[in-house]
C-alpha positions as CSV (number, residue, x, y, z in Angstrom):
1,M,2.5,-7.0,-0.5
2,L,5.2,-6.7,-3.2
3,F,4.7,-6.1,-6.5
4,Y,6.3,-7.7,-9.8
5,A,5.9,-7.3,-13.5
6,R,2.4,-8.9,-14.5
7,S,4.3,-11.1,-17.4
8,R,6.5,-12.3,-14.2
9,P,4.5,-14.5,-12.0
10,L,6.2,-17.3,-11.5
11,E,10.0,-16.1,-11.0
12,A,8.2,-14.1,-8.3
13,H,7.2,-17.2,-7.0
14,R,10.1,-19.2,-8.4
15,F,12.4,-16.1,-6.4
16,Y,10.9,-16.1,-2.9
17,T,10.2,-19.9,-3.1
18,E,13.4,-21.4,-4.0
19,V,15.9,-18.5,-3.4
20,L,14.6,-17.2,0.0
21,G,13.3,-20.2,1.0
22,F,9.7,-19.1,1.9
23,I,6.7,-21.3,2.0
24,T,3.9,-21.5,-0.7
25,R,0.8,-20.9,1.4
26,L,-1.8,-20.0,-2.1
27,Y,-0.3,-20.4,-5.5
28,I,-3.0,-19.7,-8.7
29,P,-0.6,-18.5,-11.5
30,E,-4.0,-18.1,-13.9
31,A,-4.9,-15.6,-11.5
32,Y,-1.6,-13.4,-10.9
33,L,-1.8,-14.3,-7.2
34,A,1.0,-16.1,-4.9
35,I,1.1,-15.7,-1.2
36,V,3.9,-17.0,0.6
37,A,5.0,-17.1,4.6
38,S,8.3,-18.0,6.5
39,P,8.7,-21.5,6.8
40,E,9.6,-20.8,10.9
41,E,5.6,-19.2,11.1
42,P,3.6,-20.9,8.6
43,D,0.5,-19.5,9.9
44,G,1.3,-16.4,11.0
45,T,2.0,-13.6,8.2
46,G,2.2,-14.0,4.7
47,L,3.3,-12.2,2.0
48,L,0.8,-10.8,-0.6
49,L,2.8,-11.4,-4.8
50,E,0.9,-9.8,-6.7
51,P,1.2,-8.1,-10.4
52,N,1.9,-4.1,-10.9
53,N,-0.4,-3.8,-14.0
54,N,-1.6,-0.3,-13.0
55,P,-0.2,2.8,-13.1
56,I,-0.3,3.7,-9.9
57,A,1.4,0.2,-8.6
58,K,3.9,0.6,-11.3
59,T,5.0,4.1,-10.8
60,Y,5.0,3.3,-6.7
61,Q,7.3,0.4,-7.2
62,E,9.5,2.0,-10.3
63,A,9.6,5.5,-7.9
64,L,11.2,2.8,-4.6
65,Y,13.4,0.7,-6.3
66,K,15.0,4.0,-8.1
67,G,15.0,5.5,-5.0
68,G,17.0,3.0,-3.3
69,F,14.0,2.1,-1.0
70,P,13.8,-1.0,0.6
71,V,10.0,-2.2,0.2
72,I,10.1,-4.8,3.0
73,V,12.7,-5.7,6.0
74,M,13.6,-9.5,7.3
75,S,15.4,-9.9,10.4
76,A,18.9,-11.9,10.8
77,E,20.5,-13.7,13.5
78,N,23.4,-13.3,11.5
79,I,23.3,-11.8,9.3
80,H,27.2,-12.2,7.6
81,E,25.6,-16.3,7.2
82,E,22.3,-14.8,5.5
83,F,24.6,-12.5,3.5
84,D,26.6,-16.0,1.6
85,K,24.5,-18.1,1.7
86,L,22.0,-15.2,-0.8
87,R,25.0,-14.6,-2.4
88,Q,25.4,-18.5,-3.3
89,R,22.5,-18.9,-4.4
90,G,22.4,-16.2,-6.4
91,V,21.0,-13.1,-5.3
92,V,22.3,-9.4,-6.8
93,F,23.1,-7.5,-3.6
94,R,22.9,-3.7,-4.2
95,K,24.2,-3.3,-0.6
96,E,26.9,-5.3,1.4
97,P,26.7,-5.5,4.6
98,A,27.5,-2.5,6.4
99,K,27.4,-1.2,10.6
100,T,24.2,1.4,11.0
101,D,23.5,3.4,14.3
102,V,21.3,0.6,15.0
103,G,22.7,-2.7,13.7
104,I,24.0,-4.2,10.5
105,E,22.4,-4.2,7.1
106,A,22.1,-5.8,3.8
107,I,20.2,-4.8,0.7
108,F,19.8,-7.2,-2.7
109,E,17.6,-7.1,-5.3
110,D,14.7,-9.6,-5.4
111,S,14.6,-10.2,-9.4
112,C,11.2,-8.6,-9.6
113,G,12.3,-4.8,-9.2
114,N,12.3,-4.7,-5.6
115,L,14.9,-3.7,-3.2
116,I,14.9,-6.1,-0.2
117,Q,17.0,-4.8,3.2
118,I,17.7,-7.6,5.7
119,F,18.7,-6.4,9.5
120,Q,20.5,-7.6,12.3
121,M,20.2,-6.1,15.9
122,G,23.2,-5.0,17.8
């Protein structure tokens, strides 16, 4: 589940489908509800985009964002290729690809107040 400001359901859905390439499994903007999924596994795990219109969700989302903690980790076969592709689409990166003890990671903003990590093993 990812939170977004209640006033931005169209922006959240647009970012995950048009920028990141997810497919829409369910989209009811008037109900502030969207579920997106990977095009590689359309019937696999879905990602719920939900408004942060309660104080607990909003505080949680803001604390993670301010602390620099990603809410989701997505794997990449070639992180440098993925980084270049996303940057060309206007994605704002907080951390460019960098080597860690177990692989390479990069962190970007989803335009809705969340940080997302892409990770390549190795």
